[in-house]
C-alpha positions in Angstrom: 3.7 -10.5 23.1 5.6 -7.3 23.6 6.7 -4.9 26.2 4.8 -2.0 27.7 6.5 0.7 25.7 4.7 3.7 27.3 3.6 4.7 30.7 1.2 7.4 29.7 -2.5 7.0 30.4 -4.9 6.2 27.6 -2.3 5.7 24.8 -4.5 4.6 21.9 -3.7 6.9 19.0 -1.2 6.3 16.2 1.0 9.1 17.4 3.5 9.0 20.3 2.3 10.9 23.4 4.0 14.1 24.6 6.0 13.8 27.7 7.2 16.2 30.4 10.9 15.5 31.1 12.8 16.0 34.3 14.5 19.3 35.1 17.7 20.2 33.3 19.7 19.8 36.6 19.2 16.0 36.1 21.0 15.5 32.8 20.9 11.7 32.9 17.2 11.8 33.7 16.5 14.2 30.8 18.7 12.2 28.4 16.7 9.0 29.3 13.4 10.9 28.9 14.4 12.0 25.4 15.4 8.4 24.6 12.0 7.2 25.9 10.3 9.8 23.7 12.3 8.5 20.7 11.2 5.0 21.6 7.6 6.2 21.7 7.9 7.7 18.3 9.4 4.5 17.0 6.6 2.4 18.4 3.7 4.5 17.3 5.0 6.1 14.1 8.1 4.2 12.9 11.8 4.7 12.9 11.6 6.9 9.8 9.6 9.5 11.8 12.3 10.0 14.3 13.7 13.6 14.0 15.1 15.9 16.5 12.1 18.2 16.2 9.5 15.3 16.5 11.3 13.8 19.5 11.7 17.1 21.2 7.9 17.7 20.8 7.1 14.2 22.2 9.5 14.7 25.1 8.2 18.2 25.9 11.7 19.8 25.7 13.4 22.5 23.7 14.7 21.4 20.3 18.3 22.2 21.4 18.0 19.5 24.2 17.9 16.7 21.7 20.9 17.9 19.8 22.8 18.5 23.0 22.4 14.9 24.2 22.5 13.1 20.9 25.0 14.1 18.2 22.9 13.1 15.2 19.7 11.4 14.1 21.4 8.0 13.9 22.5 8.4 17.6 18.9 9.4 18.6 17.3 6.5 16.7 19.8 4.0 18.2 19.1 5.3 21.7 15.4 4.7 21.2 16.0 1.2 19.8 18.3 0.3 22.6 15.8 1.4 25.2 13.1 -0.7 23.5 15.4 -3.7 23.5 16.2 -3.1 27.2 12.5 -2.9 28.0 11.6 -6.0 26.1 14.3 -8.0 27.9 13.1 -6.8 31.3 9.4 -7.5 30.4 10.3 -11.0 29.2 12.3 -11.8 32.3 9.5 -10.6 34.6 6.4 -11.8 32.8 7.7 -15.3 32.2 9.9 -16.0 35.2 7.5 -18.9 35.9 8.4 -20.6 32.6 12.1 -20.6 33.4 11.7 -22.3 36.8 8.9 -24.9 36.4 6.4 -26.2 34.0 3.7 -23.6 33.5 0.3 -24.5 34.7 -2.6 -23.7 32.4 -4.6 -21.9 35.1 -1.6 -19.7 36.1 -0.6 -18.9 32.6 -4.2 -18.1 31.7 -4.4 -15.7 34.6 -1.2 -14.0 33.4 -2.5 -13.7 29.9 -5.8 -12.3 31.2 -4.0 -9.7 33.3 -2.0 -8.7 30.3 -5.0 -8.4 28.0 -6.9 -6.4 30.6 -4.3 -3.7 30.6 -5.8 -1.5 27.9 -2.7 0.8 27.8 -0.3 -2.1 27.2 -2.6 -3.7 24.7 -2.9 -0.5 22.6 0.8 0.1 22.8 1.8 -3.5 21.9 -0.7 -3.6 19.0 0.8 -0.3 17.7 4.2 -1.7 18.1 3.5 -4.8 16.0 1.6 -2.8 13.4 4.6 -0.4 13.0 7.1 -3.3 13.0 5.4 -4.8 9.9 6.7 -1.9 7.8 9.9 -1.1 9.6 12.9 -3.4 9.3 14.7 -2.2 12.5 11.6 -2.5 14.6 10.7 -5.8 13.0 14.1 -7.2 14.1 13.4 -6.2 17.7 9.9 -7.8 17.5 11.3 -11.1 16.1 14.0 -11.1 18.8 11.3 -10.7 21.5 9.1 -13.5 20.0 12.0 -15.9 19.8 12.9 -15.1 23.5 9.3 -16.1 24.4 9.7 -19.4 22.5 13.1 -20.1 24.1 11.6 -19.5 27.6 9.2 -22.4 27.1 11.7 -24.7 25.4 12.3 -26.8 28.6 8.7 -27.6 29.0 7.0 -27.8 25.5 8.2 -28.5 22.0 9.2 -25.5 19.8 6.1 -26.0 17.5 3.8 -25.9 20.5 5.6 -22.9 22.0 5.1 -21.0 18.7 1.4 -22.0 18.6 1.1 -20.7 22.2 2.7 -17.5 21.1 0.3 -17.2 18.2 -2.6 -17.8 20.6 -1.5 -14.9 22.8 -0.8 -12.5 19.9 -4.1 -13.4 18.3 -5.8 -12.6 21.6 -3.9 -9.3 21.7 -5.3 -8.3 18.4 -8.8 -9.4 19.5 -8.5 -7.4 22.8 -7.3 -4.3 20.9 -10.2 -4.4 18.4 -13.0 -5.3 20.8 -11.6 -3.4 23.8 -11.9 -6.3 26.1 -9.9 -9.5 26.8 -11.0 -12.9 25.4 -12.7 -15.3 27.8 -10.0 -16.5 30.2 -11.8 -19.9 30.6 -11.5 -20.5 26.9 -7.9 -19.5 27.0 -7.3 -22.0 29.8 -9.0 -24.8 27.9 -6.7 -24.2 24.9 -3.6 -24.0 27.2 -4.5 -27.3 28.7 -4.3 -28.9 25.3 -1.1 -27.1 24.3 0.7 -27.8 27.6 -0.3 -31.4 28.2 2.3 -34.1 28.3 
């Protein structure tokens, strides 16, 4: 289960979307928008596709803007990776706050999973993220970190093996939703959760 890497509508292609950045009078806003465009390219195309020209195109800014804010390609790539890491941490904290405070109830968790899988933009983006991570060591490291954070969040309530099976269930449902363009039956998900989360 990953973060929502993009906020554009209907993100379903293998290429990062083109963005419109903030005006030049907001330098921090423009710098972050360029970093977000770099993150989008990383997610949809891979770290190796990050160039000043490609990111400028995705951000909708002049080529000179990327070189003005980021001294070299390594700096630009790192900005994109840092932003992805930040977004993953935020998503994990928000989406699984319940797990940190009390034992998750199957019906509540099933509802969360169904809401996640019903968000077609997030599903497409997360599926692209995982697909790209398989062939990209830097992105794969981020993905593994996020998955381990998920397992750790459930550590107080279920054993690690069960937490990893739960994670596999969600990620399998993600692939299913991405391919069939609809979430799996939430009632079936709840039945499986009741088995995984029982004492």
